[in-house]
Backbone of each chain as ProteinMPNN parsed JSONL, in Angstrom:
{"seq_chain_A": "MTVKTFTTEVLTSADTNTYLANSGLVYVTSATVGTSVTSHAVTNCFSATYDNYKITYAAGVGSNPVSIQMILGASVTQYYLGLQYVTYATGLAAAAGANNSATWPYVGEASPNMTSVNIDVFSPFLAKYSTISGSYAGTVGGVVAGYHGVATSYSGFTLSVAGNTMTGGTVTVYGYRKA", "coords_chain_A": {"N_chain_A": [[45.555, -49.493, -18.152], [43.112, -51.877, -17.78], [43.619, -55.226, -17.055], [42.316, -57.954, -18.641], [41.08, -61.265, -18.21], [40.6, -63.758, -20.386], [38.407, -66.461, -21.057], [36.409, -68.428, -22.328], [35.232, -66.712, -24.055], [34.053, -65.139, -27.067], [36.206, -63.041, -28.708], [35.798, -59.556, -28.854], [35.968, -56.967, -31.349], [36.722, -54.585, -30.161], [38.014, -55.369, -27.758], [40.099, -56.831, -28.889], [41.452, -54.879, -30.417], [42.182, -53.151, -28.361], [44.044, -54.702, -26.952], [45.963, -55.196, -28.88], [46.855, -52.595, -29.317], [47.932, -52.028, -26.897], [50.11, -53.586, -26.417], [53.301, -54.58, -25.11], [55.717, -54.29, -26.555], [56.056, -52.525, -29.426], [55.733, -52.583, -32.868], [57.631, -50.513, -34.973], [59.054, -49.906, -37.416], [60.504, -51.465, -40.343], [63.046, -52.681, -42.573], [64.488, -54.085, -45.499], [67.874, -54.856, -45.81], [70.144, -53.613, -48.221], [71.994, -54.912, -51.097], [75.314, -55.772, -50.689], [76.037, -53.492, -49.125], [77.612, -50.864, -47.273], [76.577, -49.46, -45.206], [73.554, -48.967, -43.276], [70.958, -46.929, -42.963], [68.444, -45.654, -40.843], [65.848, -43.462, -40.746], [63.763, -41.132, -38.958], [62.608, -42.9, -37.114], [62.646, -42.777, -34.362], [60.702, -41.15, -31.95], [58.46, -38.966, -30.103], [56.583, -40.712, -29.28], [57.537, -43.046, -28.131], [59.926, -43.727, -25.543], [61.952, -45.568, -25.346], [63.639, -48.152, -27.217], [63.839, -51.146, -29.226], [66.207, -52.578, -31.337], [66.719, -54.719, -34.023], [68.681, -56.849, -36.12], [68.658, -59.311, -38.387], [69.131, -62.366, -40.253], [70.641, -61.606, -42.421], [73.745, -61.363, -44.311], [77.335, -61.036, -44.09], [80.264, -59.747, -45.739], [82.668, -60.447, -44.64], [83.625, -61.699, -41.394], [82.809, -59.265, -39.221], [82.481, -56.617, -36.889], [79.415, -54.878, -36.312], [78.779, -51.456, -36.372], [77.403, -48.568, -34.748], [75.709, -45.439, -34.966], [74.004, -42.548, -33.643], [71.765, -40.443, -35.312], [73.69, -38.034, -36.95], [75.812, -37.961, -35.338], [79.165, -38.247, -34.342], [80.773, -38.684, -32.107], [81.723, -39.113, -28.648], [80.881, -41.699, -27.857], [80.517, -44.42, -25.729], [81.365, -47.651, -24.629], [81.106, -51.016, -23.492], [82.092, -54.35, -23.925], [81.669, -57.589, -22.984], [82.791, -60.788, -23.535], [82.731, -64.275, -24.6], [84.935, -66.652, -25.851], [84.119, -69.217, -28.016], [85.511, -71.681, -28.433], [87.31, -71.959, -26.351], [86.034, -71.139, -24.066], [86.856, -69.065, -22.603], [86.793, -65.858, -21.086], [86.742, -62.487, -22.221], [87.28, -59.015, -23.023], [86.226, -55.962, -24.602], [86.41, -52.5, -25.366], [85.182, -49.103, -25.734], [86.07, -45.746, -25.613], [84.931, -42.614, -25.57], [84.42, -42.762, -28.376], [83.985, -42.657, -32.009], [81.816, -44.091, -32.762], [79.371, -46.5, -31.553], [81.013, -49.363, -31.228], [80.615, -52.225, -31.181], [77.948, -53.322, -31.608], [76.852, -55.458, -32.82], [77.209, -58.156, -35.223], [78.28, -58.908, -38.541], [78.601, -61.606, -40.658], [79.771, -64.194, -42.944], [77.724, -66.093, -42.743], [75.652, -65.122, -41.174], [73.829, -62.405, -39.607], [73.749, -60.305, -36.748], [72.119, -58.265, -34.601], [71.003, -57.068, -31.595], [69.776, -54.877, -29.803], [68.882, -52.711, -27.212], [67.82, -49.408, -27.07], [67.921, -46.553, -25.178], [66.169, -43.624, -24.576], [66.764, -42.149, -27.018], [65.393, -40.135, -28.422], [64.966, -38.201, -26.624], [66.332, -35.184, -25.243], [68.722, -36.003, -23.903], [71.435, -37.949, -22.472], [71.876, -40.933, -24.282], [71.44, -44.433, -23.746], [72.584, -47.834, -24.224], [71.938, -51.345, -24.35], [72.556, -54.806, -24.794], [72.94, -57.866, -26.679], [75.711, -59.793, -27.992], [76.199, -61.74, -30.673], [78.097, -63.767, -32.533], [81.201, -64.132, -33.988], [82.147, -64.412, -31.478], [80.471, -64.807, -28.296], [78.526, -62.594, -26.355], [77.844, -59.838, -24.079], [76.733, -56.464, -24.258], [77.047, -53.004, -23.473], [76.47, -49.49, -23.049], [76.89, -45.894, -23.463], [75.877, -42.726, -24.89], [77.395, -39.752, -24.808], [76.108, -37.214, -25.3], [73.76, -34.768, -24.985], [71.373, -34.704, -26.797], [68.552, -34.74, -29.022], [67.688, -37.434, -31.153], [66.445, -38.71, -34.216], [66.937, -40.927, -35.678], [69.148, -43.631, -36.774], [72.283, -45.202, -37.713], [73.604, -48.191, -38.977], [76.726, -49.715, -39.564], [79.444, -51.298, -41.367], [82.724, -51.323, -41.171], [84.916, -51.242, -43.852], [83.852, -53.506, -44.967], [80.974, -55.365, -46.17], [77.37, -55.608, -46.015], [74.607, -57.766, -46.696], [71.264, -58.145, -47.435], [68.702, -59.492, -45.204], [66.872, -58.196, -42.363], [66.386, -55.105, -40.82], [64.857, -54.152, -37.949], [62.768, -52.028, -36.018], [61.445, -51.566, -32.84], [59.183, -50.098, -30.498], [59.131, -49.432, -27.007], [56.251, -49.535, -25.278], [54.873, -46.825, -23.444], [52.827, -46.635, -21.502]], "CA_chain_A": [[44.702, -50.436, -18.842], [42.701, -53.022, -16.984], [43.964, -56.493, -17.685], [41.229, -58.917, -18.625], [41.42, -62.669, -18.42], [39.59, -64.377, -21.233], [38.318, -67.914, -20.912], [35.802, -69.042, -23.504], [34.48, -65.708, -24.787], [34.446, -64.698, -28.403], [36.799, -61.714, -28.558], [35.221, -58.462, -29.641], [36.973, -56.141, -32.028], [37.197, -53.582, -29.202], [39.018, -56.01, -26.912], [41.261, -57.187, -29.709], [42.186, -53.655, -30.737], [42.79, -52.646, -27.133], [45.234, -55.463, -26.591], [46.981, -54.947, -29.897], [47.397, -51.25, -29.116], [48.577, -51.928, -25.591], [51.178, -54.559, -26.256], [54.479, -53.958, -24.523], [56.695, -53.96, -27.581], [55.237, -52.129, -30.57], [56.467, -52.462, -34.132], [57.741, -49.157, -35.523], [59.378, -49.973, -38.838], [61.544, -52.422, -40.728], [63.458, -52.575, -43.976], [65.489, -55.043, -45.951], [69.182, -54.27, -46.1], [70.487, -53.786, -49.631], [73.042, -55.862, -51.47], [76.705, -55.279, -50.6], [76.067, -52.123, -48.606], [78.494, -50.611, -46.136], [75.8, -48.882, -44.112], [72.087, -49.026, -43.357], [70.461, -45.816, -42.157], [66.999, -45.586, -40.609], [65.493, -42.116, -40.302], [62.395, -40.887, -38.457], [62.077, -44.05, -36.371], [62.506, -42.382, -32.974], [59.778, -40.03, -31.817], [57.952, -38.786, -28.742], [55.639, -41.791, -28.949], [58.231, -43.983, -27.233], [61.222, -43.277, -25.037], [62.951, -46.635, -25.452], [63.448, -48.907, -28.455], [64.648, -52.332, -29.524], [66.632, -52.673, -32.74], [67.254, -56.037, -34.372], [69.09, -57.09, -37.505], [68.856, -60.752, -38.516], [68.909, -63.048, -41.536], [71.492, -61.091, -43.484], [75.101, -61.907, -44.306], [78.399, -60.062, -44.254], [81.32, -60.227, -46.622], [83.667, -61.035, -43.746], [83.187, -61.506, -40.002], [83.228, -57.953, -38.741], [81.48, -56.059, -35.993], [78.538, -53.823, -36.795], [78.892, -50.263, -35.554], [76.152, -47.795, -34.763], [75.684, -44.049, -34.503], [72.701, -41.874, -33.576], [71.777, -39.293, -36.2], [74.98, -37.865, -37.607], [76.788, -37.727, -34.283], [80.327, -39.126, -34.427], [81.636, -38.441, -30.948], [81.207, -39.353, -27.295], [80.275, -43.02, -27.664], [81.202, -45.229, -24.727], [80.814, -49.001, -24.749], [81.847, -52.152, -22.962], [81.66, -55.667, -24.411], [82.254, -58.769, -22.354], [82.455, -61.9, -24.417], [83.358, -65.574, -24.391], [85.364, -67.362, -27.057], [83.435, -70.505, -27.96], [86.398, -72.848, -28.397], [88.033, -72.063, -25.085], [85.197, -70.755, -22.935], [87.515, -68.007, -21.854], [86.167, -64.542, -21.182], [87.589, -61.356, -22.569], [86.492, -57.79, -23.102], [86.646, -54.887, -25.495], [85.725, -51.281, -24.966], [85.347, -47.875, -26.501], [86.032, -44.591, -24.727], [84.787, -41.419, -26.416], [84.634, -43.223, -29.741], [83.144, -42.053, -33.05], [80.643, -44.967, -32.909], [79.307, -47.67, -30.681], [81.677, -50.24, -32.193], [80.323, -53.657, -31.146], [76.525, -53.554, -31.341], [76.467, -56.708, -33.477], [78.211, -58.683, -36.146], [77.885, -59.441, -39.846], [79.571, -62.606, -41.083], [79.28, -64.84, -44.167], [76.555, -66.948, -42.524], [74.589, -64.533, -40.348], [73.988, -61.086, -39.005], [73.125, -60.271, -35.433], [72.043, -57.068, -33.761], [69.899, -57.118, -30.634], [70.172, -53.757, -28.954], [67.884, -51.779, -26.684], [68.313, -48.028, -27.034], [67.104, -45.819, -24.223], [66.104, -42.152, -24.63], [67.425, -41.491, -28.154], [64.66, -38.953, -28.899], [65.006, -37.181, -25.578], [67.561, -34.395, -25.241], [69.482, -36.533, -22.778], [72.343, -39.003, -22.881], [71.229, -42.196, -24.623], [72.173, -45.621, -23.327], [72.235, -49.057, -24.942], [72.355, -52.639, -23.808], [72.119, -55.878, -25.673], [73.763, -59.067, -26.766], [76.607, -59.906, -29.139], [76.237, -63.132, -31.126], [78.834, -63.82, -33.788], [82.467, -64.837, -33.82], [82.142, -64.695, -30.043], [79.18, -64.506, -27.684], [78.735, -61.703, -25.233], [76.875, -58.8, -23.747], [77.288, -55.152, -24.565], [76.311, -51.883, -22.899], [77.217, -48.255, -23.164], [76.093, -44.68, -23.529], [76.302, -41.666, -25.795], [77.476, -38.625, -23.895], [75.656, -35.96, -25.903], [72.353, -34.599, -24.602], [70.676, -34.213, -27.981], [67.507, -35.619, -29.545], [67.963, -38.036, -32.449], [65.279, -39.398, -34.762], [67.323, -42.106, -36.435], [70.448, -44.25, -36.484], [72.925, -45.877, -38.844], [74.469, -49.34, -38.741], [77.728, -49.786, -40.624], [80.523, -52.278, -41.228], [83.894, -50.664, -41.739], [85.748, -52.032, -44.747], [83.148, -54.718, -45.382], [79.617, -55.086, -46.631], [76.244, -56.422, -45.546], [73.629, -58.042, -47.743], [70.001, -58.765, -47.061], [68.263, -59.486, -43.826], [65.938, -57.133, -42.016], [66.567, -54.272, -39.625], [63.532, -53.838, -37.408], [62.74, -51.156, -34.837], [60.255, -51.645, -32.001], [59.145, -49.154, -29.395], [58.576, -49.902, -25.73], [55.081, -48.724, -24.959], [55.106, -46.102, -22.19], [51.8, -46.863, -20.479]], "C_chain_A": [[44.372, -51.602, -17.909], [43.008, -54.314, -17.74], [42.803, -57.457, -17.532], [41.795, -60.325, -18.77], [40.29, -63.319, -19.198], [39.592, -65.886, -21.008], [37.727, -68.532, -22.178], [35.031, -68.038, -24.354], [34.973, -65.581, -26.232], [34.966, -63.281, -28.267], [36.097, -60.697, -29.446], [36.34, -57.713, -30.34], [37.539, -55.107, -31.065], [38.28, -54.171, -28.3], [40.283, -56.324, -27.702], [42.095, -55.958, -30.019], [42.864, -53.084, -29.505], [44.078, -53.389, -26.816], [46.327, -55.355, -27.637], [47.66, -53.608, -29.652], [48.172, -51.134, -27.822], [49.631, -52.995, -25.357], [52.428, -53.85, -25.753], [55.477, -53.473, -25.551], [55.945, -53.718, -28.884], [56.118, -51.939, -31.806], [56.462, -51.012, -34.612], [58.006, -49.201, -37.02], [60.379, -51.081, -39.083], [61.876, -52.218, -42.191], [64.493, -53.636, -44.274], [66.78, -54.309, -46.28], [69.547, -54.577, -47.553], [71.606, -54.781, -49.846], [74.404, -55.18, -51.446], [76.777, -53.822, -50.179], [77.004, -52.031, -47.407], [77.722, -50.085, -44.938], [74.311, -49.04, -44.369], [71.554, -47.966, -42.4], [68.941, -45.884, -42.038], [66.693, -44.209, -40.05], [64.041, -42.083, -39.825], [61.782, -42.076, -37.735], [61.92, -43.752, -34.885], [61.607, -41.152, -32.912], [59.342, -39.92, -30.356], [56.993, -39.898, -28.335], [56.246, -42.78, -27.961], [59.517, -43.334, -26.735], [62.321, -44.286, -25.339], [62.603, -47.579, -26.602], [64.291, -50.184, -28.445], [64.946, -52.335, -31.01], [67.198, -54.068, -32.97], [67.677, -56.041, -35.837], [69.443, -58.569, -37.608], [68.639, -61.176, -39.956], [69.643, -62.423, -42.706], [72.833, -61.813, -43.465], [76.09, -60.755, -44.453], [79.489, -60.636, -45.133], [82.429, -60.908, -45.837], [83.141, -60.892, -42.322], [83.712, -60.184, -39.461], [82.115, -57.392, -37.866], [80.666, -54.977, -36.699], [78.63, -52.656, -35.822], [77.643, -49.405, -35.728], [76.409, -46.366, -34.315], [74.234, -43.577, -34.434], [72.765, -40.631, -34.448], [73.082, -39.219, -36.966], [76.097, -37.661, -36.583], [77.933, -38.734, -34.358], [81.311, -38.828, -33.296], [80.924, -38.888, -29.681], [80.444, -40.681, -27.144], [81.158, -43.833, -26.71], [80.55, -46.608, -24.712], [81.729, -50.009, -24.073], [81.243, -53.441, -23.484], [82.408, -56.738, -23.636], [81.838, -59.962, -23.177], [83.245, -63.152, -24.076], [83.731, -66.16, -25.746], [84.849, -68.789, -26.984], [84.398, -71.675, -27.73], [87.04, -73.049, -27.042], [87.149, -71.817, -23.87], [85.783, -69.625, -22.121], [86.84, -66.662, -22.111], [87.199, -63.482, -21.52], [86.692, -60.129, -22.698], [87.078, -56.844, -24.132], [85.86, -53.647, -25.1], [85.968, -50.139, -25.924], [85.157, -46.709, -25.549], [86.04, -43.322, -25.56], [85.106, -41.754, -27.866], [83.711, -42.481, -30.718], [81.891, -42.881, -33.317], [80.503, -45.812, -31.653], [79.839, -48.829, -31.528], [81.236, -51.703, -32.206], [78.84, -53.912, -30.835], [76.029, -54.832, -32.012], [77.548, -57.146, -34.43], [77.556, -59.117, -37.448], [78.978, -60.401, -40.291], [78.991, -63.358, -42.276], [78.04, -65.708, -43.977], [75.425, -66.291, -41.761], [74.889, -63.076, -40.034], [73.253, -61.098, -37.674], [73.254, -58.896, -34.808], [70.824, -57.232, -32.878], [70.21, -56.096, -29.552], [68.943, -52.981, -28.486], [68.535, -50.404, -26.601], [67.358, -47.21, -26.171], [67.284, -44.311, -24.43], [66.749, -41.512, -25.855], [66.721, -40.216, -28.612], [64.64, -37.847, -27.856], [66.332, -36.434, -25.644], [68.371, -34.734, -24.0], [70.517, -37.511, -23.318], [71.508, -40.249, -23.224], [72.089, -43.349, -24.116], [71.735, -46.809, -24.17], [72.617, -50.267, -24.103], [71.825, -53.713, -24.727], [73.077, -57.042, -25.668], [74.625, -59.016, -28.02], [76.702, -61.377, -29.501], [76.913, -63.181, -32.479], [80.07, -64.675, -33.629], [82.665, -65.238, -32.371], [80.735, -64.408, -29.53], [79.366, -63.631, -26.468], [77.596, -60.751, -24.982], [77.551, -57.449, -23.896], [76.42, -54.079, -23.916], [77.151, -50.626, -23.051], [76.297, -47.052, -23.174], [76.686, -43.711, -24.535], [76.246, -40.37, -25.009], [77.178, -37.285, -24.536], [74.158, -35.832, -25.626], [71.568, -33.947, -25.728], [69.622, -35.226, -28.401], [67.885, -36.129, -30.933], [66.719, -38.797, -32.921], [65.643, -40.646, -35.556], [68.707, -42.594, -36.074], [71.002, -44.861, -37.757], [73.758, -47.042, -38.324], [75.481, -49.39, -39.879], [78.775, -50.843, -40.304], [81.746, -51.708, -41.94], [84.686, -51.63, -42.612], [85.114, -53.317, -45.228], [81.767, -54.339, -45.877], [78.628, -56.03, -45.967], [75.299, -56.625, -46.724], [72.403, -58.706, -47.139], [69.747, -58.792, -45.569], [67.425, -58.252, -43.538], [66.367, -56.414, -40.742], [65.184, -53.828, -39.175], [63.67, -52.99, -36.156], [61.399, -51.334, -34.138], [60.342, -50.554, -30.94], [58.579, -49.807, -28.147], [57.427, -48.974, -25.339], [55.24, -48.103, -23.569], [54.093, -46.45, -21.113], [50.653, -47.654, -21.085]], "O_chain_A": [[45.263, -52.223, -17.33], [42.684, -54.454, -18.919], [42.361, -57.739, -16.418], [42.848, -60.535, -19.373], [39.161, -63.414, -18.716], [40.638, -66.5, -20.797], [38.453, -69.09, -23.0], [34.277, -68.418, -25.25], [36.124, -65.871, -26.557], [34.258, -62.407, -27.767], [35.839, -60.944, -30.624], [37.508, -57.817, -29.966], [38.724, -54.782, -31.144], [39.33, -53.561, -28.096], [41.397, -56.104, -27.227], [43.32, -55.993, -29.896], [43.989, -52.589, -29.584], [45.083, -52.778, -26.455], [47.509, -55.417, -27.299], [48.88, -53.49, -29.763], [48.991, -50.228, -27.67], [49.998, -53.27, -24.215], [52.586, -52.646, -25.956], [56.02, -52.375, -25.434], [55.271, -54.616, -29.389], [57.117, -51.221, -31.772], [55.415, -50.366, -34.652], [57.269, -48.603, -37.803], [61.02, -51.576, -38.157], [61.089, -51.654, -42.951], [65.272, -54.031, -43.407], [66.771, -53.273, -46.945], [69.287, -55.674, -48.047], [72.099, -55.406, -48.908], [74.618, -54.154, -52.092], [77.483, -53.018, -50.79], [77.165, -52.98, -46.64], [78.152, -50.24, -43.795], [73.865, -49.22, -45.503], [71.682, -48.092, -41.183], [68.243, -46.142, -43.019], [67.216, -43.828, -39.003], [63.213, -42.897, -40.235], [60.563, -42.243, -37.743], [61.132, -44.416, -34.211], [61.737, -40.232, -33.72], [59.794, -40.675, -29.495], [56.633, -40.008, -27.163], [55.563, -43.287, -27.072], [60.115, -42.502, -27.417], [63.474, -43.916, -25.559], [61.432, -47.781, -26.922], [65.306, -50.282, -27.756], [64.059, -52.123, -31.837], [68.046, -54.54, -32.212], [67.11, -55.336, -36.671], [70.406, -59.029, -36.995], [68.05, -60.455, -40.761], [69.306, -62.682, -43.861], [73.032, -62.757, -42.7], [75.736, -59.655, -44.879], [79.628, -61.853, -45.26], [83.057, -61.845, -46.329], [82.289, -60.04, -42.07], [84.915, -60.013, -39.268], [80.938, -57.673, -38.093], [81.169, -54.263, -37.566], [78.567, -52.838, -34.606], [76.929, -49.51, -36.725], [77.209, -46.11, -33.415], [73.353, -44.138, -35.085], [73.709, -39.848, -34.343], [73.529, -40.203, -37.555], [77.198, -37.236, -36.934], [77.696, -39.94, -34.429], [82.519, -38.734, -33.511], [79.701, -39.024, -29.642], [79.476, -40.762, -26.388], [82.376, -43.913, -26.873], [79.326, -46.72, -24.775], [82.953, -49.874, -24.081], [80.023, -53.607, -23.486], [83.639, -56.777, -23.641], [80.657, -60.13, -23.483], [84.261, -63.113, -23.382], [82.923, -66.159, -26.675], [85.105, -69.497, -26.01], [84.12, -72.558, -26.918], [87.288, -74.182, -26.628], [87.482, -72.242, -22.763], [85.257, -69.271, -21.065], [86.38, -66.381, -23.218], [88.369, -63.579, -21.15], [85.48, -60.214, -22.499], [88.256, -56.917, -24.481], [84.76, -53.751, -24.558], [86.833, -50.197, -26.799], [84.202, -46.68, -24.772], [87.047, -42.992, -26.186], [85.949, -41.117, -28.498], [82.788, -41.776, -30.31], [80.993, -42.425, -34.026], [81.392, -45.839, -30.801], [79.164, -49.242, -32.471], [81.48, -52.378, -33.206], [78.522, -54.642, -29.896], [74.89, -55.242, -31.786], [78.649, -56.596, -34.454], [76.435, -59.625, -37.462], [80.156, -60.041, -40.299], [77.816, -63.174, -42.593], [77.367, -66.031, -44.955], [74.329, -66.848, -41.701], [76.012, -62.591, -40.172], [72.264, -61.81, -37.499], [74.355, -58.425, -34.523], [69.729, -57.507, -33.369], [70.82, -56.407, -28.529], [68.072, -52.64, -29.287], [69.66, -50.263, -26.122], [66.15, -47.183, -26.405], [68.404, -43.8, -24.454], [67.253, -40.395, -25.737], [67.369, -39.308, -29.133], [64.334, -36.696, -28.166], [67.344, -37.0, -26.058], [68.662, -33.877, -23.166], [70.48, -37.863, -24.497], [70.547, -40.568, -22.525], [73.315, -43.248, -24.064], [70.654, -46.8, -24.759], [73.51, -50.204, -23.258], [70.779, -53.555, -25.357], [73.912, -57.185, -24.775], [74.323, -58.303, -28.976], [77.227, -62.176, -28.726], [76.366, -62.692, -33.467], [79.988, -65.819, -33.182], [83.27, -66.268, -32.072], [79.91, -63.836, -30.242], [80.245, -63.876, -25.643], [76.528, -60.846, -25.588], [78.756, -57.302, -23.693], [75.203, -54.231, -23.821], [78.376, -50.685, -23.165], [75.095, -47.161, -22.931], [77.829, -43.851, -24.97], [75.172, -39.937, -24.592], [77.917, -36.322, -24.335], [73.381, -36.71, -26.003], [71.153, -32.793, -25.63], [69.774, -36.425, -28.166], [68.343, -35.365, -31.783], [66.033, -39.442, -32.128], [64.761, -41.346, -36.052], [69.361, -42.049, -35.185], [70.291, -45.019, -38.75], [74.514, -46.904, -37.363], [75.132, -49.134, -41.032], [78.971, -51.229, -39.152], [81.781, -51.627, -43.168], [85.077, -52.707, -42.163], [85.788, -54.142, -45.845], [81.428, -53.161, -45.991], [78.985, -57.083, -45.439], [75.199, -55.787, -47.62], [72.504, -59.702, -46.423], [70.48, -58.195, -44.78], [67.293, -57.369, -44.386], [66.67, -57.039, -39.726], [64.439, -53.205, -39.932], [64.567, -53.2, -35.339], [60.346, -51.261, -34.771], [61.43, -50.141, -30.539], [57.667, -50.629, -28.218], [57.624, -47.782, -25.103], [55.684, -48.767, -22.633], [54.447, -46.552, -19.938], [49.679, -47.956, -20.395]]}, "seq_chain_B": "MEPLLGTFHDAITGETITRELTAEEVAALPEPTEPLE", "coords_chain_B": {"N_chain_B": [[88.564, -48.794, -57.446], [85.601, -49.995, -56.065], [82.421, -48.309, -55.841], [81.093, -47.294, -52.666], [78.189, -48.484, -51.12], [74.997, -47.686, -49.631], [72.102, -48.398, -47.62], [69.039, -46.707, -47.244], [66.468, -45.943, -45.17], [63.319, -44.604, -44.594], [61.325, -44.17, -41.896], [58.862, -42.932, -41.721], [57.816, -42.472, -44.325], [58.166, -44.969, -45.327], [59.79, -45.571, -47.379], [62.531, -47.162, -48.954], [65.776, -47.035, -50.073], [68.645, -47.94, -52.005], [71.765, -46.608, -52.496], [74.719, -45.035, -53.864], [77.181, -44.023, -51.569], [77.76, -40.677, -50.527], [80.64, -38.488, -50.809], [80.97, -37.209, -48.381], [79.573, -38.889, -46.679], [81.071, -41.217, -46.912], [83.447, -40.337, -45.818], [82.661, -40.119, -43.214], [82.403, -42.688, -42.333], [83.106, -45.317, -40.002], [86.239, -46.38, -38.483], [87.744, -49.633, -38.919], [87.037, -52.183, -36.473], [88.849, -53.8, -33.811], [89.589, -57.246, -34.245], [87.645, -59.759, -32.591], [88.742, -62.134, -30.407]], "CA_chain_B": [[87.839, -49.102, -56.203], [84.15, -49.971, -56.271], [81.733, -47.331, -54.989], [80.467, -47.807, -51.452], [76.731, -48.336, -51.153], [74.28, -47.666, -48.361], [70.648, -48.473, -47.649], [68.426, -45.601, -46.509], [65.054, -46.255, -44.926], [62.57, -43.566, -43.881], [60.246, -44.856, -41.175], [57.579, -42.248, -41.936], [57.3, -42.739, -45.673], [58.321, -46.388, -45.648], [60.658, -45.712, -48.555], [63.88, -47.698, -48.757], [66.576, -46.977, -51.296], [70.078, -48.234, -51.928], [72.478, -45.697, -53.393], [76.126, -44.822, -53.588], [77.417, -43.056, -50.501], [78.433, -39.446, -50.931], [81.993, -38.344, -50.269], [80.854, -36.859, -46.962], [79.148, -40.096, -45.954], [82.217, -42.131, -46.882], [84.412, -39.789, -44.862], [82.126, -40.295, -41.858], [82.357, -44.105, -41.953], [84.036, -45.587, -38.897], [87.413, -47.213, -38.672], [87.477, -51.029, -38.544], [87.27, -52.546, -35.086], [89.792, -54.892, -33.567], [88.915, -58.558, -34.253], [87.381, -60.35, -31.279], [89.282, -63.5, -30.384]], "C_chain_B": [[86.331, -48.976, -56.452], [83.494, -48.94, -55.356], [81.112, -48.004, -53.773], [78.974, -47.494, -51.48], [76.168, -48.274, -49.741], [72.786, -47.811, -48.593], [70.098, -47.353, -46.774], [66.936, -45.863, -46.401], [64.435, -45.139, -44.107], [61.363, -44.223, -43.223], [58.896, -44.196, -41.381], [56.993, -42.588, -43.3], [57.324, -44.223, -46.025], [59.242, -46.638, -46.823], [62.028, -46.243, -48.154], [64.615, -47.648, -50.087], [67.995, -47.438, -50.99], [70.771, -47.354, -52.95], [73.943, -45.622, -52.989], [76.277, -43.778, -52.49], [78.126, -41.825, -51.057], [79.827, -39.404, -50.314], [81.951, -38.023, -48.777], [80.461, -38.082, -46.135], [80.284, -41.107, -45.861], [83.235, -41.651, -45.842], [83.971, -40.018, -43.423], [82.073, -41.756, -41.436], [83.396, -44.392, -40.883], [85.245, -46.386, -39.336], [87.061, -48.653, -38.31], [87.782, -51.281, -37.064], [88.311, -53.638, -34.994], [89.034, -56.218, -33.611], [88.74, -59.093, -32.834], [87.847, -61.797, -31.303], [89.282, -64.028, -28.966]], "O_chain_B": [[85.859, -47.971, -56.984], [83.948, -48.72, -54.234], [80.661, -49.147, -53.847], [78.559, -46.385, -51.818], [76.784, -48.747, -48.786], [72.264, -47.4, -49.629], [70.625, -47.082, -45.695], [66.236, -45.989, -47.405], [64.955, -44.767, -43.054], [60.491, -44.764, -43.902], [57.868, -44.856, -41.226], [55.821, -42.947, -43.414], [56.596, -44.675, -46.908], [59.453, -47.784, -47.222], [62.604, -45.827, -47.149], [64.131, -48.156, -51.098], [68.471, -47.335, -49.86], [70.411, -47.352, -54.127], [74.341, -46.083, -51.92], [75.577, -42.766, -52.487], [78.977, -41.924, -51.941], [80.148, -40.182, -49.416], [82.784, -38.498, -48.005], [80.96, -38.28, -45.028], [80.438, -41.777, -44.84], [83.803, -42.445, -45.092], [84.801, -40.101, -42.518], [81.732, -42.046, -40.29], [84.458, -43.768, -40.866], [85.267, -46.984, -40.411], [86.176, -48.88, -37.485], [88.676, -50.662, -36.487], [88.615, -54.313, -35.977], [87.936, -56.307, -33.062], [89.603, -58.892, -31.98], [87.393, -62.589, -32.128], [89.699, -65.162, -28.73]]}, "name": "protein", "num_of_chains": 2, "seq": "MTVKTFTTEVLTSADTNTYLANSGLVYVTSATVGTSVTSHAVTNCFSATYDNYKITYAAGVGSNPVSIQMILGASVTQYYLGLQYVTYATGLAAAAGANNSATWPYVGEASPNMTSVNIDVFSPFLAKYSTISGSYAGTVGGVVAGYHGVATSYSGFTLSVAGNTMTGGTVTVYGYRKAMEPLLGTFHDAITGETITRELTAEEVAALPEPTEPLE"}
C-alpha cells in the first residue's frame, strides 16, 4: 500500500476506506465478561486472515487477586511460560515460571479493583508452536513470555481464574494485519 | 457449592452467553497459581 501524506485535502471515501482497511491492528471481536464467571471462552477468533493477535481484558473485577490463565482451544498440555516481575513496595525483582503446564498461568490478573490482560499471541491458527508475550499488571508488575509446544491450529482461547471469579469488563481480540 | 459459570463468545456469530460449566469443563479448569509476592 502506498502511503499518502494528506495536508489540506478533503478525504475521499476511497482513501478513508483504504486506510481503515490497512491499519496495522485490526479489531476482530470483543465481548463483555459475565457476572461471577470462572472462565471466558472466545471461539472462532483466530483464522487465516491474521497470523498474530493481541488479546486484552480490562475494566472488569475479580473476586480475589488471582492470576488469569489461558489455554488455546481445548489443549491442556505443553505450555511454557516465564514471568519476571517487580514487587511495588520493595522494588525487588522476582520470577515465576511454568514448564509443560496445563495452561499459560500468568497471562494477567483479576483483582477486586481491576483486570489486566495484554498478551500478543503469535501463530495460534497455524499448525505450528504458538508463542506469547505481554505484560503483567496487578499485584505485581512484570513481563511475560512463553510458548505452546503443540504444532496444532487453534481457532479460539479460554481465560480462566482457578478458584475465583471474574465479573464484567471486556475481552477484545485484534489481528495484526499481514500486509 | 454454587455452580461454576463461564462466558462463551463466538466471534463469527457475535453471540455471547453465560452458562453453567459442564462437568467436563469444570474438570478441565486449571489449578490455582502460586501467589506473586
